C-alpha positions as CSV (number, residue, x, y, z in Angstrom):
1,M,-10.9,3.0,12.9
2,F,-10.2,0.0,15.2
3,D,-7.5,-2.3,13.7
4,A,-8.2,-5.9,14.6
5,H,-4.6,-7.0,14.5
6,R,-1.3,-5.3,14.4
7,H,2.1,-5.9,16.0
8,Y,4.1,-4.4,18.8
9,G,6.2,-1.4,17.5
10,S,7.1,2.2,17.9
11,S,3.6,3.7,17.9
12,M,1.9,2.4,21.0
13,S,-1.4,4.4,21.1
14,E,-3.3,3.5,18.0
15,N,-6.8,2.3,18.1
16,A,-5.7,-1.3,17.5
17,L,-5.2,-4.7,19.1
18,Y,-1.5,-5.1,19.5
19,A,-0.6,-8.8,19.3
20,T,2.5,-10.5,20.3
21,S,3.4,-14.2,20.4
22,S,6.7,-13.4,22.2
23,R,6.7,-14.0,25.9
24,D,9.5,-11.4,26.2
25,E,7.0,-8.8,25.1
26,W,4.0,-9.7,27.2
27,E,4.6,-7.2,30.0
28,L,5.7,-4.6,27.6
29,L,2.1,-4.4,26.4
30,S,1.2,-2.8,29.7
31,S,2.9,0.4,28.4
32,L,0.1,0.8,25.8
33,T,-2.0,3.9,26.1
34,P,-5.7,4.1,25.2
35,P,-7.3,3.4,22.9
36,A,-4.7,0.7,22.2
37,L,-5.4,-2.8,23.4
38,G,-2.8,-5.6,24.2
39,G,-3.1,-9.2,23.1
40,V,-0.7,-11.8,24.5
41,G,0.0,-15.1,22.7
42,A,2.3,-17.9,22.0
43,L,3.2,-20.0,18.9
44,A,5.1,-23.2,18.5
45,D,8.0,-21.6,16.7
46,K,9.3,-21.3,20.2
47,P,8.7,-23.6,23.2
48,L,5.1,-23.1,24.3
49,P,4.7,-21.7,27.9
50,E,2.9,-23.5,30.7
51,I,-0.8,-22.5,30.8
52,E,-0.2,-21.3,34.3
53,A,2.1,-18.6,33.1
54,F,-0.6,-17.5,30.6
55,E,-3.1,-17.4,33.4
56,Q,-0.9,-15.3,35.6
57,I,-0.2,-12.6,33.0
58,L,-3.9,-12.4,32.1
59,K,-4.9,-12.0,35.8
60,T,-2.2,-9.4,36.4
61,F,-3.4,-7.3,33.4
62,P,-7.2,-7.6,33.3
63,D,-7.4,-5.6,30.1
64,F,-5.2,-7.9,28.1
65,Q,-6.9,-10.1,25.4
66,I,-5.3,-13.2,23.9
67,A,-3.8,-13.0,20.4
68,E,-1.7,-15.1,18.2
69,V,-2.5,-18.6,19.5
70,G,-3.4,-21.5,17.3
71,L,-2.3,-24.2,15.0
72,D,0.5,-24.0,12.4
73,R,1.6,-27.0,10.3
74,R,5.0,-25.4,9.7
75,F,5.9,-25.8,13.4
76,P,6.6,-29.1,15.2
77,E,4.3,-31.2,17.5
78,I,0.9,-30.3,16.2
79,E,-0.7,-32.4,19.0
80,Q,1.0,-30.3,21.6
81,Q,-0.1,-27.1,19.8
82,E,-3.7,-28.4,19.9
83,A,-3.5,-29.3,23.6
84,F,-2.1,-25.8,24.4
85,L,-4.8,-24.1,22.3
86,K,-7.5,-26.1,23.9
87,D,-6.3,-25.1,27.4
88,T,-6.0,-21.5,26.2
89,L,-9.6,-21.4,24.9
90,T,-10.9,-22.9,28.1
91,L,-8.9,-20.3,30.1
92,A,-10.2,-17.5,27.9
93,Y,-13.8,-18.6,28.4
94,E,-13.3,-18.7,32.2
95,L,-11.6,-15.3,32.4
96,G,-13.9,-13.5,29.8
97,R,-11.1,-12.7,27.3
98,S,-11.4,-12.8,23.5
99,V,-9.0,-14.9,21.4
100,S,-7.4,-14.1,18.1
101,L,-6.7,-17.4,16.3
102,H,-3.6,-18.1,14.2
103,C,-4.1,-21.0,11.7
104,V,-1.8,-22.2,8.9
105,Q,-2.9,-25.3,6.9
106,E,-4.9,-26.7,9.8
107,D,-8.4,-25.4,9.1
108,G,-10.1,-28.7,9.6
109,R,-8.4,-29.5,12.8
110,M,-9.2,-26.0,14.1
111,L,-12.9,-26.3,13.3
112,S,-13.0,-29.8,15.0
113,L,-11.4,-28.4,18.2
114,L,-13.8,-25.4,18.3
115,R,-16.8,-27.7,17.8
116,S,-15.6,-29.9,20.7
117,L,-15.6,-27.0,23.1
118,Q,-19.1,-25.8,22.3
119,P,-21.0,-24.1,24.0
120,N,-18.1,-22.9,26.2
121,L,-16.2,-20.9,23.6
122,P,-14.8,-17.4,24.2
123,V,-15.3,-14.6,21.7
124,L,-13.1,-15.6,18.7
125,L,-11.5,-13.8,15.9
126,W,-9.7,-15.7,13.1
127,H,-6.7,-13.6,12.3
128,G,-5.7,-13.1,8.7
129,Y,-8.3,-15.4,7.3
130,T,-7.7,-16.5,3.7
131,G,-9.2,-20.0,3.8
132,S,-12.1,-21.4,1.8
133,W,-15.6,-19.9,1.7
134,E,-17.0,-23.2,3.0
135,T,-14.7,-23.1,6.1
136,A,-15.6,-19.4,6.6
137,Q,-19.3,-20.4,6.8
138,E,-18.6,-23.2,9.2
139,A,-16.5,-20.9,11.4
140,A,-19.3,-18.3,11.4
141,K,-21.7,-20.9,12.6
142,L,-19.4,-21.3,15.7
143,G,-19.5,-17.5,16.3
144,V,-16.1,-16.8,14.9
145,I,-15.3,-13.3,13.5
146,L,-13.3,-13.5,10.3
147,S,-10.5,-11.0,10.2
148,Y,-9.3,-9.9,6.8
149,G,-5.8,-8.6,6.1
150,S,-3.9,-7.6,3.0
151,R,-3.3,-11.2,1.9
152,L,-7.0,-11.6,1.3
153,F,-6.8,-9.8,-2.0
154,G,-4.3,-12.3,-3.5
155,S,-6.3,-15.3,-2.4
156,K,-9.1,-17.3,-4.0
157,L,-11.4,-16.1,-1.2
158,A,-11.4,-12.6,-2.7
159,R,-13.5,-14.1,-5.5
160,E,-16.4,-14.1,-3.1
161,G,-16.6,-10.3,-3.3
162,D,-19.6,-8.8,-1.5
163,R,-20.4,-12.1,0.2
164,L,-17.4,-11.6,2.5
165,A,-19.3,-8.9,4.3
166,T,-22.3,-11.2,4.9
167,L,-20.5,-13.1,7.6
168,P,-19.2,-11.5,10.9
169,Y,-15.9,-9.9,9.9
170,A,-13.2,-7.4,10.8
171,L,-10.4,-5.7,9.0
172,E,-6.8,-5.8,10.2
173,T,-3.4,-4.4,8.9
174,D,-1.2,-7.1,10.5
175,F,1.2,-4.1,10.6
176,Q,4.9,-4.6,11.4
177,M,6.7,-1.7,9.7
178,G,6.1,1.1,7.3
179,D,3.6,4.0,7.1
180,Y,0.9,2.7,9.4
181,S,-1.8,5.2,8.4
182,Q,-1.3,4.6,4.7
183,I,-1.4,0.8,5.2
184,L,-4.6,1.1,7.3
185,W,-6.4,3.3,4.8
186,T,-5.3,1.2,1.8
187,Q,-6.8,-1.8,3.6
188,I,-10.1,0.0,4.1
189,D,-10.2,1.3,0.5
190,N,-9.4,-2.1,-1.0
191,F,-12.0,-4.0,1.0
192,S,-14.5,-1.3,0.3
193,K,-14.0,-1.9,-3.5
194,L,-14.2,-5.6,-3.0
195,S,-17.2,-5.8,-0.8
196,G,-19.3,-2.8,-1.9
197,C,-19.3,-1.4,1.7
198,S,-18.6,2.3,2.2
199,H,-15.7,3.5,4.2
200,D,-18.1,4.6,6.9
201,E,-19.7,1.2,7.1
202,L,-16.3,-0.5,7.5
203,I,-15.2,1.9,10.2
204,R,-18.4,1.4,12.1
205,N,-18.2,-2.4,11.8
206,N,-14.7,-2.5,13.1
207,D,-15.5,-0.2,16.0
208,E,-18.4,-2.6,16.9
209,I,-16.0,-5.5,16.7
210,R,-13.8,-3.8,19.3
211,T,-16.7,-3.7,21.7
212,I,-17.4,-7.4,21.1
213,L,-13.8,-8.3,21.8
214,T,-13.5,-6.4,25.0
215,H,-16.9,-6.6,26.7
216,N,-17.0,-10.2,27.9
217,T,-18.0,-11.7,31.2
218,A,-15.8,-14.1,33.2
219,T,-17.3,-17.4,34.2
220,R,-15.1,-17.8,37.2
């Protein structure tokens, strides 16, 4: 099954979107082998790069998607984060790349930014979503795919049960270390019990999400 978000590590050929927010790892993603996908990103725990550097790496590697960009209240200069994210979303739309959004305690600001860019939004996946059901519904209206990781099951959102599968969604491991196969199948099994969807339905859904993330048309 396609894993909508995992991290760069020792195994580089899984059917997954490998995401990194470290500029030092951007070009290393070129060593991925199919069916693995690379997703480059940047977060404000380190100085954000110039958007031109982002554009260069994406043009150099046409199969790269954008992952781990967004808004995080734990990091400084939220206005700068928002400006960088806005530029990144515009670039993604122009180049036909999907974007995996990182958001910590800035859900309202995130939705406002996305609304301001309509209708010129790229394909969007909200990585590790654990926000409110109301925010989930608003994000879905904007075409955002909600990606659920293991933290979902300890959140209030889990109380929504089978409603979680009524909005566009994906499953992710957010894998960093451990037994990858066990973590992946535990995620599938836990969400199956929560949502009422069969394993086959979840596998099919995530494989369809992979197609959505990777089959986009550039506007320039």
